C-alpha positions as CSV (number, residue, x, y, z in Angstrom):
1,M,138.0,23.9,19.5
2,N,140.0,21.0,18.1
3,C,140.9,18.6,20.9
4,K,143.8,16.1,20.4
5,S,145.8,14.3,23.1
6,P,145.9,14.8,26.9
7,R,149.4,16.4,26.6
8,N,148.2,19.0,24.1
9,P,144.4,18.8,24.5
10,C,143.4,21.8,22.4
11,E,144.6,23.9,19.6
12,M,142.8,27.0,21.0
13,K,145.1,29.9,21.7
14,L,144.9,31.3,25.2
15,G,147.3,34.2,25.4
16,A,148.7,36.8,27.7
17,T,150.9,39.8,27.0
18,L,154.4,40.2,28.3
19,A,156.0,43.6,27.9
20,L,159.8,43.5,27.4
21,D,162.3,46.3,27.0
22,E,166.0,46.9,26.8
23,N,166.2,46.9,30.6
24,A,164.1,43.7,31.0
25,S,164.6,41.6,34.1
26,K,167.1,38.8,34.3
27,Q,166.5,36.0,31.9
28,A,165.6,33.7,34.8
29,D,162.9,36.1,35.9
30,L,161.5,36.1,32.4
31,C,161.5,32.3,32.3
32,G,159.8,32.3,35.7
33,L,157.0,34.6,34.2
34,L,156.6,32.2,31.3
35,E,156.3,29.2,33.7
36,Q,153.7,31.1,35.8
37,M,151.7,31.9,32.6
38,K,151.8,28.2,31.7
39,R,150.6,27.2,35.1
40,D,147.8,29.7,34.7
41,G,146.7,27.9,31.5
42,F,148.2,30.2,28.9
43,N,149.8,28.6,25.8
44,T,150.6,31.7,23.8
45,V,152.6,34.8,24.8
46,N,152.2,38.1,23.0
47,F,155.6,39.8,23.4
48,Y,155.8,43.5,23.3
49,G,159.4,44.6,22.6
50,L,160.9,41.2,21.7
51,E,163.1,43.1,19.1
52,H,164.7,45.0,22.0
53,V,165.9,42.0,24.0
54,R,168.1,40.1,21.5
55,A,170.3,38.7,24.3
56,S,167.2,36.9,25.7
57,W,165.9,35.4,22.5
58,E,167.5,32.0,22.9
59,T,166.6,31.7,26.5
60,L,163.0,32.8,25.9
61,F,162.4,30.5,23.0
62,A,164.1,27.6,24.8
63,A,161.6,28.2,27.6
64,L,158.7,28.4,25.2
65,D,159.8,25.1,23.7
66,R,160.2,23.4,27.1
67,L,156.8,24.7,28.2
68,Q,155.1,23.9,24.8
69,M,154.1,27.5,24.4
70,Q,154.2,29.8,21.3
71,A,155.0,33.4,20.7
72,V,153.2,36.2,19.0
73,V,155.8,38.3,17.2
74,R,154.7,41.9,17.0
75,I,155.8,44.0,14.1
76,E,154.8,47.5,15.2
77,D,157.6,50.0,15.6
78,Y,156.9,53.1,13.6
79,G,158.8,56.3,13.4
80,A,157.9,60.0,14.0
81,G,156.9,60.7,10.3
82,F,154.8,57.5,9.9
83,S,151.7,58.2,7.7
84,F,150.5,54.8,6.4
85,S,152.7,55.2,3.4
86,A,153.1,52.0,1.5
87,Q,156.2,53.3,-0.3
88,E,158.1,54.8,2.7
89,D,156.7,53.3,5.9
90,V,156.6,49.6,5.0
91,P,160.3,49.4,4.2
92,D,161.1,51.4,7.3
93,V,159.1,49.2,9.6
94,L,160.5,46.0,8.1
95,S,164.1,47.2,8.3
96,R,163.7,47.7,12.0
97,Y,162.8,44.0,12.4
98,Q,165.4,42.3,10.0
99,A,167.4,40.7,12.8
100,L,164.3,39.4,14.6
101,L,162.9,38.0,11.4
102,D,166.2,36.4,10.5
103,W,166.1,34.7,13.9
104,V,162.5,33.6,14.4
105,C,162.1,32.4,10.8
106,T,164.9,29.8,11.2
107,P,163.7,26.1,11.3
108,D,164.8,25.9,14.9
109,H,162.5,28.7,16.0
110,R,159.5,29.0,13.7
111,S,157.6,26.2,15.4
112,R,157.4,28.5,18.4
113,V,155.8,31.3,16.4
114,A,152.0,31.3,16.7
115,Y,151.7,34.2,14.3
116,F,153.0,37.7,13.5
117,A,150.9,40.7,14.7
118,L,151.2,43.5,12.2
119,N,150.3,46.7,13.9
120,M,147.9,49.3,12.3
121,P,148.5,52.3,14.6
122,V,145.1,53.8,14.0
123,D,144.9,54.8,17.7
124,D,148.0,57.1,17.6
125,G,146.9,60.6,17.0
126,R,150.4,61.6,15.9
127,V,149.8,59.3,12.9
128,T,146.2,60.0,12.1
129,G,146.1,63.7,13.1
130,P,148.2,65.0,10.2
131,L,146.0,62.9,7.8
132,G,142.8,64.7,8.9
133,G,141.9,62.3,11.8
134,V,141.4,58.6,12.1
135,N,138.0,58.7,10.3
136,S,139.1,61.0,7.4
137,P,138.9,59.7,3.8
138,D,142.6,60.2,3.3
139,C,143.5,58.3,6.5
140,R,141.2,55.5,5.7
141,R,142.5,55.2,2.1
142,R,146.1,55.1,3.3
143,Q,145.3,52.5,5.9
144,V,144.0,50.1,3.2
145,E,147.0,50.7,0.9
146,Y,149.4,50.3,3.8
147,A,147.8,47.1,5.1
148,A,148.0,45.5,1.7
149,S,151.6,46.5,1.2
150,L,152.7,45.4,4.7
151,V,151.0,42.0,4.4
152,S,152.5,41.4,1.0
153,A,156.0,42.6,2.0
154,M,155.9,40.5,5.2
155,R,154.8,37.4,3.3
156,M,157.8,37.9,1.0
157,E,160.1,38.4,4.0
158,T,159.0,35.2,5.8
159,H,158.9,33.2,2.6
160,R,162.4,34.4,1.6
161,R,163.6,33.0,5.0
162,G,161.9,29.6,4.4
163,F,158.9,30.3,6.7
164,S,156.2,29.7,4.1
165,T,153.6,28.7,6.7
166,A,153.9,31.9,8.7
167,K,150.5,33.3,9.8
168,L,150.1,37.1,9.5
169,Y,147.4,39.0,11.4
170,L,146.7,42.7,11.4
171,S,146.6,44.2,14.9
172,V,143.8,46.8,14.8
173,F,142.4,49.1,17.5
174,Y,138.9,50.3,17.0
175,G,138.8,52.8,19.9
176,W,137.4,52.2,23.3
177,D,134.0,53.5,22.3
178,N,134.0,52.1,18.7
179,T,134.2,55.6,17.3
180,Y,137.0,54.7,14.9
181,D,135.5,54.1,11.4
182,V,138.3,51.6,10.5
183,P,138.0,50.5,6.8
184,S,138.0,46.9,5.8
185,Y,141.5,45.4,5.3
186,A,140.2,42.2,3.8
187,A,141.9,42.9,0.5
188,A,145.3,42.8,2.2
189,G,145.0,39.0,2.5
190,A,146.0,38.7,6.1
191,D,145.2,35.4,7.8
């Protein structure tokens, strides 16, 4: 833990998740939730569905700024035919997030981004089943290739928008009982 000043005593991330959808509550209610999170000691919010509430982005990020909090921007939407394909799935996933990336990567908003969570949907049987299951050699190989391609493409996307200091983390699920034999993604170069 790196402690600094009384106003911002620690750089440690203490986060909570806030699920958003197209039918999200009024913006005032969302800001109220952020204020409650801050009172409870959280300094980072992991937003599920931020891409779906475009009308609330300005309000949410203004509240994050006022409360000195940061956002985790999730990149995780994947279509029905998703199969950890570096050639097909990476461009598809990133195309779904172009507007959000354009917005959060601007100089006015990037200071509120703690990091990007790049989802590896190993826990979705609709993805892993057709590949022989989550622990199959084909699924494991594809995961490694996809992770490397996604991190590389995401770095290019954030750099292209001037956000060269963006942190990228792979969001991985190991199974509740640790039965998922998830391969190493170290070669992908995520932060």
